[in-house]
N, C-alpha and C positions, 0 to 999 in steps of 0.2 A: 795397398792398391785400391783404396776405396773412393778415390776422388773421381768425380765425373765432371768433365768440363762443361759448365753451364754458361758462364759469363761470356764466352766467345760466340755463343749462338743465340743471340736475342731473336734473330729471325732465321729463316731458312737460308742456307748457303747457296749462292749461285756461282758456279765455277766457269761460266762462259766468258767472263771478262779477264780473269787472271787464273792461271793454273801453273802448278810447279811441274807438271808432267812434261817430259821432253817430246811426247807424241803430238802429232797434229790433232786438231779437234776431230777430224774425220777418223783418224786412227783410234782415238779414244772411243768413239762411237762403235767402231768395229770390234775392239777388244771387249767393250761392255756387252755388246750384243752376243758375242761368243760366250762370255762368262755366264750370261743369263740362261744359256742352253746347257749348262753343265749338268751332269747327272745329279738328281736329288738323292744323295746317298750319304752314309756316314763312313764310307770306306775311303780312307785317305789315298790308297793306291789308285783306286778307280777315278777319283776326282782329279788327282794330279796327272794321271796319264792323259785324261781328256784335255786338261788345261795346257799341257806341254805342246800340243799340236799347233797352236795359233801364234804364240810369241816368236818374233824373228831375231831377238837378241836378249841379252841379260836384263837390260832395262825394261823391256817389255814383259819379261818373266816376272820381275819385281812388281810391275804395275798390274799384271794379271792377278797375282795373288792378292794384292791390295784391293782390287775390284771384287774378287770373289768373296773376300771377307765382308766387304761393304754390302753385298747382296744376300749373304747367307747367315751371318752371325749378328745377333742383336746384343746390345748392352743389357746386362741382367739388372735392370732398374729395381724390380720387385725385391730381390734379395739384397740389393745395395741399400735400399731404404730400411730393410729389417736388420741389416748388419750381419746377414748370413750369406755364405758364399759356397757355391759348388766347387769341386776340384777344378783346377785351371789347366789340367793337362790336355793335350790335343785330342785324345780319344773321347774324354768327357765333353769337351767343347763341341766336337763334331756330332756327338750323339744328341746333345741338348740344344744345339744351335744358339746358345747364349753363353755369355761370359762377361767378366770384367777385364781389365787391361791385361792381366796375366794370361788369361785364356786366349785373347787375341794375339798377343806377341808370341806365346809358345806355339800356337797353331801356325802363325806366319812362318816361324823358323822350321817347323816340321814340314810344311809344304815346300819351302825353299830347299830343304835338304833333299826331298824327293825329286825336285826339278833341277838338281845340280847347281843351285845358286847358294853362294856363301852368305849366311846371315847369322846374327847372334841376337840374344835378348839382352836388353839393358834395363836395369832397375834404377830408380832415382826418385827425385822430388818433383812435384808438379804444382803449379799455381792454378788449381782447378776449382771445383764447386765450393769446397769449404775454406778456400784461401781467403785471407784478409790481409790488408796492408800491415806490415810489421810482424807478420807471423814468423816464429822461429821453428825451423824444421828439425825434428829429432829422429823420425823414422821415414824410410822411403814409402811412397804411396802410389807409385805408378810404374808402368813398364812399357817399353817400346822396342823398336828394332834398329839395328845398323846392318846394312846390306852392302856388300862389296861388288862393284860393277867395274870390270876391267881395271882392277887395282885401286879404284877410288871408292871410299866409303861414303854412303849417303844415309840420311836419317828418315825413318818412316814411323809414323804413329798410326797404326791401323785402327786403334780404338777410337781416337778422336776423328779419324778420317772416315769412319763408317756411319756416323750419325751424331745427333745432339739431343739435348733434353731441355724441356721448359718446365718451370714449376707452375702448377695449376691446382688451385684449391689445396695448397700445402703438400702436394705430391709431385714427383717428377714424372713427366710424360716424355717418353723416348720417341724421337723422330728419325727414321732411317733416311739418310741423305748423304751422298758422297761428298766429301770435303777434300778436294785435291790439294789443298794447302798443306796437308800433313803427309803428302807423298813427296819425298826428295826436298824436304824443307831446308832452307839455308841455315847453317849452324848458328850464325850470329843472330838470327831471328828465333830459332828454336830454343836458345838458352834463356830467353826471357820468360819461358814457361816450363822448361824442362831442364833439370840438372841431374846428371848421373851421380851415383854414389861417390862420396868424397874421395875414396881411395882409387877411383877409376876416372880421373879427370881427362884422360886421353879420349874417352867416349864422348866428350863435348865436340870433338872434331874442330876445335879452335886452335889457332896458332899459339894464343896465350889464354889458356883456360882460366876461368874465374873461380873464386873460392865460394864456399857455402855462405859465408858472411856477406860477400858481394852479391850473391844471388838473392839473398833475403832482402837486400836494400834496393835491388833493381826495381824501377817503376813497373807497375802492372800495365802491360801493353797487350791489347787484343790483336788477334791474328789479322783482323780486318784493317788495322793500322798499317801493317806491312803489306798486306794484299793490295792496298791502294797506294802504296809507295809514297806515303807522306814524308818519310825521311829514310835515309840509308841506315840500316841496322848496325853496320860496322862502325859508322861515325858516332851513332848514339852510344854504343857500347864503349868506344874509345873515350868519348867525352865524359861519360859517367865515371870511368876509371880515373880520369883526370880531375874529378870533383865538380864537373860542369853538369848541372841538371836542368831539365826543361819541364815546364808545366804542360805536358803533352795532351792533345785532345783525345777524347774517346771517339772511335769510329765504330758505329754499330753495324752488325750484319743484319740486313733487312731482306724481306721476302719479295722485293721487286728488283729488277736489274739496275744496279746503281754503281757508279764509280766516282771517286774523288780524283779529278785530274790534277788540280793544283789547289793547295791551301797552305796557309802559314803554319809553321811548327808550333807557334804560340799566338794567342790573341791578346794583345796588350792594349790597355786603356788609351784611347785617343790616337792609336797608330793604325793607319790604313793597311789593309791586306787584300790581295787579289784572290778571289775564289773561283774555281771552275769545277762544275759537276756535270756528269752525264747520267741520264736516267731515261728509261723507256716509258714509264708511267709518270703521271703528274703534270699539271699545267703550271703550277706555282710552287715556289720554294719560299719558306717562311723562316724568319729568325725570331726566336723567343728569348726574352731576358727573364730569367726565373720562370714565371708562369704567364708573362704578358707578351702578346704578339707585338713585335716592333716593326718589322719590315716584310714586304712581300715582293718577290721578283718573278717576272714572267719568263717562261722558257723560250729560248731562242731557236735558231735553226739547228737541225740535226740532233735534237734531243739534248741540247746543252744549256746549262745555266752559266752565266758569267757575270760577276759583279764585284764591286769593291766595297768593303765594309770596315768601319771603325767603331768599336764599342765606346759608349759614352759613360757607362757606369761599371762598377765592379759587380761580380756575381757570375752566375752560370748562363751561358749563351748556347742555346740549342738550335741547330740548323736542321730543318726537315722538309719533307715533300708533302704537298697537299694533292690528293688525287681522288677522283670520283669513284664511288662504289656503284654496283648495279642499281637499277631503279628501285626506289623504296628505301634505300639506305642513305645515311648521311655521308657527307664528305669526310674522308679519313686523313689523318696526319701521321706520318711515320718519322721518327727521329733518325737522322743520319749521322750527325756528329755533335759533340758537345765540348765547348771550351769553358774553362773557369778563369775569369779575370780576377786576379787577387790584388 
C-alpha cells in the first residue's frame, strides 16, 4: 500500500465543474461546513455522534465520512518516502491524523460501522506514483472502500479523494484538496487505475470483470480524461477487450477552472478536428508542436475557446492556456492536454 497517486494531480483539483457527488453544490457546501465544525478529537464515538446529526440519507452519510477524512487525515508522505509506516488501524490513524491508504480505508469503515452504514475495505493493485507502462503486478499496493447504499454498491477512494502530491526538489509535497472524483466513481472508470485482488473480481462492480493481465495492458488514463468526458469509459473498455486501441490524449488537472467540452479521441495527421474548451482565466489558447508554438486562438464569448485544427507533422501536440500573472511577473502557460501523432 505504498503507492501515492501523483500523476493524476499535476495541478490542484477543481471540483466545481464535474463532481461524482449526488448532492447539489449547495448541499456539498453545507455538509463541508458542518464537517469543519466537528470536534477536534481522537475519540471515534464522539466524532461519529456529531457527524450523524447532519446527513439526511445513506448517501449523505457516505459523503460526510469522505469529507471528514479529507479535512482531518493527511497522507503520511514523510514515512512513505522513508519506506516506514505507522500502524494503519483506526485508533492509530485517529491519534496521529496521518496514514497511507490502509489507514484511510480502515478508518472509513470504522466510521461507517458507527454510523450504521454498510462498508468494507478492498485491497488491490493501483496505477499510482511508481507505476510505469508495462508494469507487472505481483503484490497488492492500495486499499479503498465499497459502500452499500440502498442495496447498491458504490466505489470510494478516500485516500486519493483527500489530497494529492507534487514532486519538488526530489521530494513529495502533499497538498490537501478534496477530489470528489473518487467519491462514487463509475466502476468502468475506476478499473483503469484500481483492480481488486485477483480472487475477488466481484469487487470490480463490473458486469464483466477484467483479469489482472488485461488490467496490466489497459492504457494509462488520468481521472481528468473521464472528468472531462472525452469518451465513454464503458465503450473504451469494451473496445479494448475487442482488441481496438486508441492513442488517447493526456488531459492534465490544472489549477485554473477549465473544462474540455469537445475534443477528438485521437489527433491524426492532416485530419481536422473540432475543439471546444471552457476556462475562467486566460485570453489566449496555444498549440505547441514539440517545443515550438504553432497557433494562437483568442477566447470567445462566455469564456469559451472554439476552433478547428489539423496537425501537419508527427510528434507531440500540447494545447494550453496563456494567462497574465500579477504585475511584475511574466505571462504564464499551462498545459491542458497533449496528443501524440504517430
